[in-house]
C-alpha positions in Angstrom: 176.0 39.3 152.7 172.3 38.6 152.8 171.7 42.1 154.1 173.5 43.7 151.2 171.5 41.6 148.8 168.2 42.7 150.4 169.3 46.3 150.2 170.3 45.9 146.5 166.9 44.3 145.7 165.1 47.1 147.6 167.1 49.7 145.7 166.4 48.0 142.4 162.6 47.9 143.2 162.6 51.5 144.1 164.3 52.5 140.9 162.0 50.3 138.9 159.0 51.9 140.6 160.3 55.4 139.8 161.0 54.4 136.2 157.4 53.0 135.9 156.0 56.3 137.3 158.2 58.3 134.9 157.1 56.1 131.9 153.4 56.6 132.9 154.0 60.4 133.2 155.6 60.5 129.8 152.8 58.3 128.3 150.3 60.8 129.7 152.2 63.7 128.3 152.3 62.0 124.9 148.6 61.3 125.1 147.9 65.0 126.0 150.2 66.2 123.2 148.4 63.9 120.7 145.0 65.1 121.8 146.1 68.7 121.6 147.5 68.1 118.1 144.2 66.5 117.1 142.2 69.5 118.4 144.5 71.9 116.6 144.2 69.9 113.4 140.4 69.9 113.7 140.4 73.6 114.4 142.7 74.3 111.4 140.4 72.2 109.3 137.4 74.1 110.5 139.0 77.4 109.8 140.2 76.3 106.4 136.7 75.3 105.6 135.4 78.7 106.7 138.2 80.5 104.8 137.7 78.5 101.6 135.3 80.0 99.1 132.0 78.0 99.1 131.0 77.2 95.5 127.5 78.0 94.4 126.2 75.9 91.5 126.2 77.8 88.2 127.6 81.0 89.8 131.1 82.5 89.7 131.2 84.2 93.1 131.4 82.2 96.4 128.6 82.1 98.9 130.4 84.2 101.4 130.6 87.2 99.1 126.9 86.8 98.2 125.9 86.6 101.8 127.8 89.8 102.7 126.5 91.7 99.7 122.8 90.7 100.4 123.2 91.5 104.1 124.6 95.0 103.4 121.8 95.8 101.1 118.9 94.4 103.2 119.9 94.8 106.8 122.8 97.4 106.8 121.1 100.0 104.6 124.0 100.0 102.1 123.7 100.8 98.5 124.4 98.3 95.7 127.7 100.0 95.0 128.6 99.9 98.7 127.8 96.1 98.8 129.9 95.5 95.6 132.9 97.3 97.0 132.6 95.7 100.4 132.3 92.2 98.9 135.4 92.8 96.7 137.4 94.0 99.8 136.3 91.0 101.7 137.6 88.7 99.0 140.9 90.6 99.0 141.2 90.1 102.8 140.4 86.4 102.5 143.2 86.0 99.9 140.9 85.1 97.0 142.6 86.7 94.0 140.3 85.0 91.5 137.2 87.0 92.5 137.0 90.7 91.5 134.3 93.2 92.3 130.8 92.2 91.3 128.7 94.8 89.5 125.8 96.6 91.2 123.4 94.9 88.8 124.7 91.5 90.0 124.2 92.5 93.6 120.6 93.6 92.8 119.9 90.2 91.1 121.1 88.4 94.2 118.9 90.4 96.4 115.8 90.1 94.2 116.3 86.3 93.8 116.7 85.9 97.6 113.6 88.0 98.1 111.6 86.0 95.7 112.7 82.8 97.4 111.7 84.1 100.8 108.3 85.1 99.4 107.5 82.0 97.4 109.5 78.9 98.5 110.4 78.9 102.2 107.1 78.9 104.0 104.4 76.3 104.6 102.2 78.3 106.8 99.7 76.5 109.0 97.4 77.6 111.7 95.5 80.8 112.7 96.8 84.0 111.2 95.9 87.7 111.4 96.7 89.8 108.3 97.8 93.4 108.4 97.2 95.2 105.1 97.9 98.7 103.9 99.0 100.6 100.9 102.0 102.9 101.0 102.1 106.6 100.4 102.4 107.2 96.7 106.0 107.3 95.4 106.0 108.8 91.9 102.8 107.3 90.4 103.0 104.0 92.2 101.7 102.5 95.4 102.8 99.3 97.1 100.0 97.2 98.6 101.6 95.0 101.3 100.0 92.2 103.3 101.7 90.8 106.4 100.6 87.8 108.4 101.0 87.3 112.2 100.4 83.9 113.6 98.2 83.7 116.7 97.8 80.6 118.8 94.9 79.8 121.1 95.4 81.6 124.4 98.5 83.5 123.0 98.9 87.0 124.4 101.4 89.6 123.1 102.9 91.7 125.8 104.9 94.0 123.6 104.4 95.7 120.2 104.9 93.6 117.2 108.4 93.5 115.7 109.6 92.4 112.2 110.3 88.8 113.4 106.6 88.4 114.3 105.3 89.0 110.7 105.5 87.1 107.5 105.1 88.8 104.1 102.1 87.1 102.5 101.9 89.2 99.4 102.9 92.5 97.8 101.9 94.2 94.5 102.6 97.6 93.0 99.9 99.5 91.0 99.2 103.1 90.1 96.0 103.0 92.2 94.1 100.6 94.3 90.4 100.2 94.3 88.2 98.0 96.5 87.8 95.2 93.9 91.5 95.2 93.1 92.4 94.9 96.8 89.8 92.1 97.3 91.3 90.2 94.4 94.8 90.8 95.8 93.8 89.3 99.2 92.0 86.3 97.7 94.9 85.5 95.2 97.6 85.6 97.9 95.7 83.7 100.6 94.9 81.0 98.1 98.6 80.2 98.0 98.4 79.1 101.7 95.8 76.3 102.0 96.8 75.6 105.6 96.4 79.2 106.7 93.2 80.1 108.5 92.4 83.8 108.5 90.9 85.1 111.8 90.6 88.8 111.0 92.4 91.7 109.3 93.9 94.9 110.7 93.9 98.0 108.6 93.3 101.7 108.7 90.0 103.3 107.6 91.0 103.8 103.9 87.9 103.8 101.7 89.3 101.2 99.3 90.4 98.9 102.1 87.0 99.1 103.8 85.2 98.3 100.5 87.5 95.2 100.0 86.8 94.0 103.5 83.1 94.4 103.1 83.0 92.5 99.8 84.9 89.6 101.4 82.9 89.7 104.6 86.2 89.8 106.4 86.2 90.7 110.1 88.4 93.8 110.6 90.0 95.7 113.5 90.7 99.3 113.0 94.3 100.4 113.5 94.5 102.1 116.9 97.1 104.7 115.7 94.8 105.9 112.9 91.9 106.0 115.3 93.8 108.2 117.7 95.0 110.3 114.8 91.5 110.9 113.6 90.4 111.7 117.1 93.0 114.4 117.4 92.0 115.8 114.1 88.3 115.9 115.1 89.2 117.7 118.4 91.9 120.2 117.2 91.3 120.3 113.4 89.5 123.7 113.6 91.3 125.1 116.6 92.3 128.6 115.7 94.7 129.0 118.7 96.7 125.9 117.6 96.9 127.3 114.0 98.1 130.7 115.3 100.7 129.0 117.6 102.0 126.8 114.7 102.3 129.9 112.5 104.2 131.8 115.2 106.6 128.9 115.7 107.2 128.8 111.9 108.0 132.5 111.9 110.4 132.0 114.8 112.2 129.3 112.9 112.7 131.6 109.9 114.0 134.4 112.1 116.4 132.4 114.3 117.5 129.5 112.1 120.9 131.0 111.3 121.2 133.1 114.5 123.0 132.3 117.8 119.7 131.2 119.3 119.1 128.4 116.7 119.4 125.8 119.5 116.2 127.1 121.0 114.1 126.2 117.9 111.8 123.2 117.7 112.1 120.6 114.9 110.4 121.4 111.7 106.6 121.4 112.0 105.6 118.9 109.3 102.5 119.7 107.3 101.4 116.1 107.2 102.0 115.4 110.8 99.7 112.6 112.1 98.7 114.4 115.3 98.6 118.0 114.1 102.1 118.7 115.5 101.0 118.5 119.1 103.8 116.2 120.1 106.4 118.5 118.6 104.9 121.6 120.1 104.3 120.2 123.6 107.9 118.7 123.8 109.3 122.1 122.7 107.2 124.0 125.2 108.3 121.6 128.0 111.9 122.1 127.0 111.6 125.9 127.0 110.0 125.8 130.4 112.9 123.9 131.7 115.4 126.4 130.2 113.4 129.5 131.0 115.0 130.5 134.3 118.5 130.2 132.8 117.8 132.1 129.5 118.9 135.7 129.1 116.3 138.4 128.5 117.0 138.7 124.8 116.3 135.0 124.3 113.1 135.2 126.4 111.8 138.0 124.2 112.1 135.8 121.1 110.1 132.9 122.6 107.8 134.7 125.1 104.8 134.3 122.8 104.4 130.6 123.6 103.9 131.2 127.3 100.8 133.4 126.5 99.2 130.3 124.9 99.1 128.4 128.2 95.4 127.4 127.9 96.1 125.8 124.6 99.2 124.1 125.9 97.3 122.7 128.8 94.7 121.2 126.4 97.5 119.8 124.2 99.4 118.4 127.1 96.4 116.5 128.4 95.5 115.0 125.1 99.1 114.1 124.4 99.5 112.3 127.7 96.2 110.4 127.1 97.5 109.4 123.7 100.6 108.0 125.5 98.4 106.1 127.9 96.1 104.7 125.2 99.1 103.7 123.0 100.8 101.8 125.9 97.7 99.7 126.3 96.5 99.2 122.8 99.9 98.6 121.2 100.8 95.9 123.7 97.6 94.4 125.1 95.5 95.0 122.1 91.7 95.0 122.3 90.2 92.9 125.0 88.0 93.1 128.0 91.0 93.4 130.3 92.6 96.2 128.2 89.3 98.1 128.2 89.2 97.9 132.0 92.9 99.1 132.1 92.1 102.0 129.8 89.1 103.1 131.9 91.0 102.9 135.1 94.1 104.7 133.7 92.0 107.5 132.0 89.9 108.1 135.1 92.9 108.2 137.3 94.7 110.7 135.0 91.7 113.0 134.7 91.1 113.0 138.4 94.7 114.0 139.0 94.3 117.2 136.9 93.3 120.5 138.5 91.1 121.1 135.5 90.2 118.3 133.0 89.7 120.0 129.7 86.8 119.2 127.4 89.3 118.1 124.7 90.7 115.5 127.1 87.3 114.2 127.9 86.4 114.1 124.2 89.5 112.1 123.5 88.6 109.6 126.3 85.0 109.3 124.9 86.4 108.5 121.4 88.7 105.7 122.7 85.7 104.4 124.7 83.7 104.3 121.5 86.6 102.6 119.7 86.5 99.7 122.3 82.7 99.6 122.0 82.8 99.3 118.2 85.0 96.3 118.5 83.3 94.6 121.5 81.8 92.0 119.2 85.2 91.1 117.8 87.1 90.7 121.0 84.4 89.3 123.2 85.5 85.9 124.4 89.0 86.4 123.0 92.2 86.8 125.0 93.5 89.6 122.7 92.8 91.3 119.4 95.8 92.8 117.6 94.9 96.4 116.7 98.1 98.1 115.7 99.6 98.2 112.2 102.7 100.2 113.1 104.8 97.2 111.9 103.6 97.7 108.4 104.2 101.4 108.6 107.8 100.8 109.7 108.2 98.4 106.9 107.2 101.0 104.4 109.5 103.5 106.0 112.4 101.1 105.9 111.9 100.6 102.2 111.2 104.2 101.2 113.9 105.9 103.3 116.7 103.8 101.7 118.4 106.3 99.5 115.4 108.4 98.8 113.1 106.3 96.6 111.9 108.0 93.4 109.8 105.1 92.1 108.7 101.7 93.3 110.2 98.8 91.3 110.9 95.1 91.7 113.3 96.1 94.6 110.2 95.7 96.8 111.2 92.0 96.9 113.8 93.0 99.5 110.9 93.6 101.9 110.4 89.8 102.1 114.0 89.6 103.6 113.5 92.0 106.4 112.6 89.3 108.9 115.1 86.7 107.5 118.4 85.7 108.8 120.8 85.9 105.9 123.0 82.8 106.0 125.1 81.1 103.4 122.7 78.1 103.3 119.8 80.4 102.7 121.5 82.4 99.9 122.8 79.2 98.3 119.3 77.6 98.3 117.8 80.8 96.9 120.2 81.3 94.1 120.1 77.7 93.0 116.2 77.6 93.2 115.3 81.0 91.7 116.4 82.2 88.3 116.4 85.8 86.9 113.5 84.7 84.6 111.4 83.9 87.7 112.0 87.4 89.0 111.2 89.0 85.7 107.9 87.1 85.5 107.0 88.2 89.0 107.9 91.7 88.2 105.6 91.7 85.1 102.7 90.3 87.2 103.1 92.4 90.3 104.9 95.6 89.5 103.5 98.3 87.1 105.8 100.3 84.8 107.3 103.4 86.4 108.5 106.4 84.4 112.2 105.5 84.9 111.6 102.0 83.5 109.7 103.3 80.6 112.5 105.8 79.9 115.1 103.0 79.9 113.0 100.9 77.5 112.7 103.8 75.1 116.4 104.5 75.3 117.2 100.9 74.5 114.8 100.9 71.6 116.4 104.1 70.2 119.9 102.6 70.5 118.8 99.4 68.7 117.3 101.5 65.9 120.4 103.6 65.6 
């Protein structure tokens, strides 16, 4: 009997242990389920917060639609109407029936106010800066004068060309013409807005007005390396009759074969205002034709055979073009310094020694770059690096002008201040609550001259009011 009792107790304990293990397993499963439910609730709340329209004080449209519209105009290259339709479609997808399509004028106001905010409110610049300044090619009767700032720290060395994120817009203004005193006033007025900024030197091309302004301010200046190389090429090949004849022959070839079966053999259009006298286009086309020559039929060879007769000219062009590439790789990355000068001398000497015949044009180009370093030796002596490339400001002009084919410069230049900005809902909300349309209008009156389209609109409004 005692044995049966012991067996019963053992069996009961075993069952109790199994039940305890089962309860603990169920408790763990319940705990995991509750944690999963909590995570899902948090994720649902997060997604609902994202999907809910964010209110902007004193505005009808939510911040998400504003961010999308501003981003499309500034960074995606879209038009105002494209941004308006895209924002309306976005609201439709999000299930926001209360918000219709904003007008293109509303989109423009958002962009200008964000640009004004980026230019005036969001920066407290401190430390050493280099300014890059230039005026744009004339559009209509107006020119944009733009000044960018690049921060430089002690011992800092750039190992790549400048990009948009490296530069801050310090000032911009639109006038019909820019003289030395006007540019000097522009520099002083804009730099006075940044008391913590210490100007080291300026980078610019050799424009007469810019040089006059730098001299009047006693401002150290580094000449833009791209313009230096461009002027060197013009001095070397500007009066070259063989180059003029080859360019004319290529132009005639384009007119003859443009609509023929051999149109694929043609080079790109030879631009009249090409910086380097079209030598890049001509050399690349000649190299491509040399690669095709063995596979071309006789009829095609007859059309383009004239270029092979100009091999002495092409040799001169090729050598100068390759030296430009060598100089650009050094100057646009390493800038002006004792080390970059040594690199240039070694690279140029190595290239010339590798040629069967080093042309006098190539030697002349090397001498001009040597003179460029010598002219700036006093500026870069003792410095780790001097920035000497203003391509970043040229690309900024191109980005603005190529958007839809600009016919006049207006207050839309404020979008330039957004090129290096990350467009977020917080940024747009802060901009639209801090800047009013009146602020933009006052800035436009102070910094943008009247263009013919604005004058025409004003006259039309006056006529309608009189009628």
